[in-house]
N, C-alpha and C positions, 0 to 999 in steps of 0.2 A: 026097702033096704036104705039105711041111713047113709049120709055122706061118709062118715067114719068107717062104716062097714064096707063101703065101696072101695075105700083106700086099701083096707086089709085084703079084700078079695082080689083086687087088681094086682097087688104085689105078689100074693101067693100063687096066682094063676100063671105067673111068668117065671117060676123058679127054674124051669128048663130052658130059659132063653139062651141064645147063642152067645159064645164068649165075646163076640164083637159088640154086643149090646152096651156094655159099660163104657166103651170108648165113644160110641155114637151118643150115648146119653150124656156123657161129660160135655161134649161140644154143643149139644142141644141146650143143656142147662146153662152153659156159659153165654150162649146167645140170648136166652131169655133174661138172665140176670143182667147182662150188659144193657139190654133195652130198657129194663126198669130203672137201673141206676142212672142212665142218661136222662130219663124223665125226672128222676128225683133231683139231679144236679141242676136241671133247668129251673126248678122251683126255688132253689136256695139263694139266699142273699145274706149279707153280713149283719151281725148284731153289733152291739156296743160293748164297751168294757164296763163291768159292774163297779159301781161305787156304793159303799155300804149305806150311806145315808139316803139312798134312793129306795131303800126297802119299804118304807112307809108302814102303815098299820097292817099287821097280820096277827092271827091268833098266836098266843104265847108258845104253844108246842111247835108251831111252824117256825117261829123266830129261833127257838132253841135248835131245831133241826138244821136250819140254814147256817147258823153260826157254827155248828158242829161239823157240817159237811163241807163248807166253802171257806177259803181263806179270804181275808179282807182284800179287796181289789181284784178278785178273780175275774178274768175275761169271760165274757159270755161264750158258750159253746155254740158254734153254728152247724157243725156236722160231726158225726161220730161213726166209727165202725167197730163192731163188737163181734168177737168169735165166741160161740157157745158150744158146750158139749153136754150131753145128758141123755135123757130118756123121754120118749113120747108114747102115750097110750091112746087107744081108741075105745077101750072097754076095760072094765075092772079085771085085775089079775092077768093083764097082758100088756107088755110094754116093749118097745124097741129102742135100740141105741140111735142117737141122733147127733148129728154134727151140723151146726148152723152158723151162718154169717148174717149179720144185720147191719144195715146202714140207716142212719137217721139224718134228717134235716130238721132244724128247729124253727126256721122262719122263712117261708111258711112251714107248717108242720108236715112231716111225711116220714115214711119208712119203707124199706124193702127188706123182707126176710126170706132167705133161701135156706132150705134145710134138706139134708139127706137123711132119710129115715130107713133103717135097715129092716124092712118088713119081710124080705126074702133074700136068701143067698144069691149073690151075683145079679140081683135085680132089685135094688133099693127103690123106694118111692121118693121122688123129688117134689118138694112143696115150695111154692112161691106165694107168700102173702105180701100185699102192698097196700099202702094208703098214700096217695099222691094227689095233691090239689083237691082234697075233699072227697076223693073217689077211691073206694076200696075194691080189691079183687083178690081171689084165691084160686090157685091152680095146683093140681097134683097130677103127676105123671108117673105111672108104673114103669119101672125100668128106665125112667127118664125120657120115654118116647111115647107112651100110650096114655092119653088123658083119661083120668078116672074122676076128676073133679075140675070144674071150670065155672066158678061163680063170678058173675059180673056185679057191678055196683048196684046196690039197692039201699033203701032207707035203713033197713035193719043191718045189712052188712057194713055200711058206712059207720053206723053208730057203734057197732061192736068193735070195729077196728079203731075208732077214735078212743073208746074206753080203754082198750088195750094200750094204745099209745100213751094215754094219760098216765097209766100205771108205770109204763116203762121209762117215763121221764125221770125216775129215780136214778137211772144211769146217766142222765144229762141234767143234773139238778139245777143248773142256772136257768133252764127253761121253766122251772117251777117258781121262779121269782115273779112277783106280780108286775114288775115293770119290764119283763122280757117280752119278746115278740109273740110268744105263744098265747099270752093273755089269760093265764091261769088266775082264777079268783079263789080266795080262801074264806071259809066261814067256820067259826068256832063250833066244836062239838062237845068236847069236855077237856079236862086238864091234860090228857094224853093224846088227843086226836083232833083232826080238823077235816072238813070236807073241801076237796078241790073240785073245781068245775071249769069247763071251758067250752067255747062254741067255735066251730071251724066250718066255714062254707055252709052255714045253715044247719049243721049237725051239732048236737049238744052231748056232753058226757060229764059224769061226775063220779067221784069215788071218795070213800072215807080213808084217810091215812092215819095210822096209829104209830106212835113213836115210843121208844123206851126212855128210861130216865136220862141216858146219855144224850139222846137226841137222834139216834138211828131209827130209820123207818123199819118197822117189823111186820106190818100187815097193811094191805090195801084191799078194801072191800067195796065192790059195786053191787048194789042191791038188785039191779034189774038189767044186767047185760043180756043182749040177745044171744040165744043159743039155738042152733039148728037141730030140730028133732023131726025125723022122717020127712024132710023136705020143707018143713015150716019152721018159723022162728018163734021161740018162746022166751019171755023175760025170766031170767034165772039169776039168783045170787052167785057171785063170782069172787073168788078170793085169791090173792097173791100173798105168800109169806116170804119174808126176806131175812137173810142171815149172812154170815161170812163177810162182814163189812171190812173193807180195806181201802187204803188211800191209793189212788191212781192219779199221778200227775197233780198232786195237791188237792184232789177232789175225792171225798170219801163216798164210796158206793157199795151197795150189797153185791156180793159175787156169787151167792148161792140162793136160788129162788125156787119155789114150787107154786104151781098154778092149779086151781081146783074149781070145779062147779060144785056148789053146795046143794045137793039133791036131797029129796025127802028121805032116802035110805042112807044118807051119810055123804061126806065129801068124796068126790071123784077127782083124784089128782091125775091130770093128763099130761102135765109137763113138769119135768124136774131138770134144772139146768145149772151149769156153772159158767161164769164168765172167765174165759181163758185169757183173753187179750182185749185191750181197749186202745183205740187210737182216736184222739180228739183233734178237731180243727176249730180254731178260734177266729176272731175277726181278722181282717186283712192285715192288720198291724202286728199280729201275733203268729209265731211259727207253730207248725203242727207239733204235737207231742204224742208219744206212744208209750205203752207199758206192756 
């Protein structure tokens, strides 16, 4: 049985859980998220204010993207909190409603993602994914109380989480600047795309970013992200498509995204989400902003 099948089985088996379970699950989930967020905060430290002439040499589509996305003099983002709604799938032709909250730190890199996935009435599955200090982890609890997934850090899990984080930096675009603390490096691909790469705590990740004529990012493709299959990790092409670009606090970001594994029998979209709310934190001299 795969990890994703375990999540579905665990949620369905607890449909008849007592009415008190959601209350207990809420407090259990709050404690777990609080623990992860405290670890993330311990890792965070301030960035600098962006100055346009520090951009340096980057491929032309990346320069067009940054000019379109950021205003001149934009302060670097140090932390962000994003609320997402949408759907999550574990297999084709089956998806469940999802509500998620994600926190980011950009220097050092890290995130905590907590999601409620409505796999069963009165007994949702709670999922925590994190990447903190170069270490990834994933945990899923049926009804918020009964562990069905508990993955610890490994070379493959760390690399998969870092690849995901690299793609999600489109929500924190100052972190994609070559002089930002994340250390993203850009290499030309063609007139409309470029490859971004970074190394964190000995783990490397790269992905090809494609931009439209305006400069909005429309696709991110990693050719060999690790995917768990029957308890083993396989390198698999992975794609993020981006749309619904809007300006939030002077920063233009995509607000509607889909994430898919590119499998031999066609793309398998397992995440469809909308950014409902964003709250940014900048350096110590800049006040927090919300949208």
